[in-house]
N, C-alpha and C positions, 0 to 999 in steps of 0.2 A: 400365241405366246412365243417369245424368243427365249431360248434356253442358253444361258451363259454358263460355261464351265471352264475352269482353269486347271483341271486336273487335281490330283490329290497329293502329289509329292511336294510341290513348292507353291508358295503364294505367287500371285501375279497381279499385284496392286495396280500396275500401270494400265492393264486391260480393264480391270473392274472400275477404276477411276474414270477411264475414257468413256465407258458405257454409261456410267452414272452422270457424267457431264453432258453426254448426248441427251439423256433423259431430262436433265435440268433445262436444256435449251429446246425441249419439245421436238427433237429430231427423230425420236423413235415413237411411233404411234401405238405400237403394241405393248402389251404387258411384258415385262421381263422377269424371269426367275433365274436365280444364280446359285451355283455351287462354287464357293470362293475359297475353299481350303482354309489354310491358316493365314488368311489375309489380314494385314494390319489395318487396311482401309476398309471401312464399313460403308456400303452404299446407302444413300438416303432416299433414292427414288424407286427402288424395287426390292422385292423380298429376296433374301439370300439366306443360305445355310452354309455351314462349313463343309459338311459331308452328307452325302445321300447313300443309303444302302443300294445294292444292285437293283432291286425291284423298283424302288422309287426313281432311281436314275433312269432306268429303262422306260418307265412311265413318262417321265419328263421328255425324254428323247422322242418317244412315239407321239406325244401331244404337241410338240413344238412345230411351229411353222418354219423355223430356222434356228440354226445353232451358231453361236459366237464362241470361239475358243482359242486357246494357244495352238501351236502347230505340231502337236504330238501325234505320232502315228496311230495310237489307240483311238483317239477321238475322230481322226480323219477316217479311219477304216470303219468305225461305227456309224458315222454320218453317211458315208457312201453306201454301206450295207442297208441302211434305212432310207436311202434316197432322200436325204434331208439337205437343203441348201446350207452350206457351211461357209462362214467367214472366219478366217484365222488371223491372228496377230502373233507372229513368232516372238518367243522370248529372246532377248538379246544379251550377249556377253557384256556389252558396254554398260548395262544397268545391273550387272551381277545376277541376272535371272537364270543363266545357264553358264556352263564352263566354255562352250564354244557356240558358234552360230549355226549349228546343224539344223535348227528349226527354220531358219531363213531359206536354206537350200531345199528343204522338204516343201515349204510353202510355195516357193518359186516353181518347182517341178510340177506339183499338183495343180497349181493355178494355170500353168502353161498347158496342161492336159485338159483343162476345163472342168476339173473335179471340184474346185472350190474358188472362193474369192479370198484375196489376201490383202491385208493392210500392214505395212511395215513400220508405220509411225502412228501415234495416237491420232494425229490430224487426218490421216488417210481413212480412219475407221468410219467417219461420218458418211462420206460418199458411198462407201461400200455397204453400210447398213441399209441405205436406201435401195441399193441394188439387190440386197439379200431377198427381199420379198418376191421378186420376179425371177431370181436366178434358178436355173434348172441345171443341176450338176450332170456332167457327162458320165454315163454309167462306166464303171471301171470293170474291165475284163482281165481277170488274173490269168497269167500264162505260167503255169508251174514248170513248163519245160525250160523257161529261161532261168528259173531258180535252180533247177536240177543241173543245167549246163554250167552255171557259175560254181556250184558246189563241186561238181565233177572236176572242173578245171582247177579249182583250189586244191583238191585232194591229189590230182595228178602232179601239180607243181610241188606240193609238199613231198610227195613220194620221190620226185626227181631230186629235190634238195637233199633228202635223207640218203638216197642212193649215192650221191656225189660225196657225201661226208664219210662214207664207209671205206 
């Protein structure tokens, strides 16, 4: 089963519609289950719900052979932590899905590192869905020392600015 999730904050009709169209054209061989939030578009080819509680969401994640989602950090981290193949389609400003294209930058970086597959247009989704079945994400190794160094530099810079203003 492929688990399609668009997050809970905003609808993502473009992604739900693209997956539904792929199912219409028999381009997805597996069952799809979706959490579609407050989507105005209701899929015809797979079961969907607006929201799942945490336990049900975690169960769908565990049972999924692959995940299709927006390019939010929460779902990316969750898929990587569960070693699940992930295909993302970033929400785009041009469609009023987000206020800026930060998800595109996130998707590009994580795809470059081999952690996920990315489709930037609905048309790109089809080819990547076919790849999802055999895709093995590169394991992510967190390096907290990098985060600590960045925070330390920020605090040092802030301290220097404050000392100059005195």
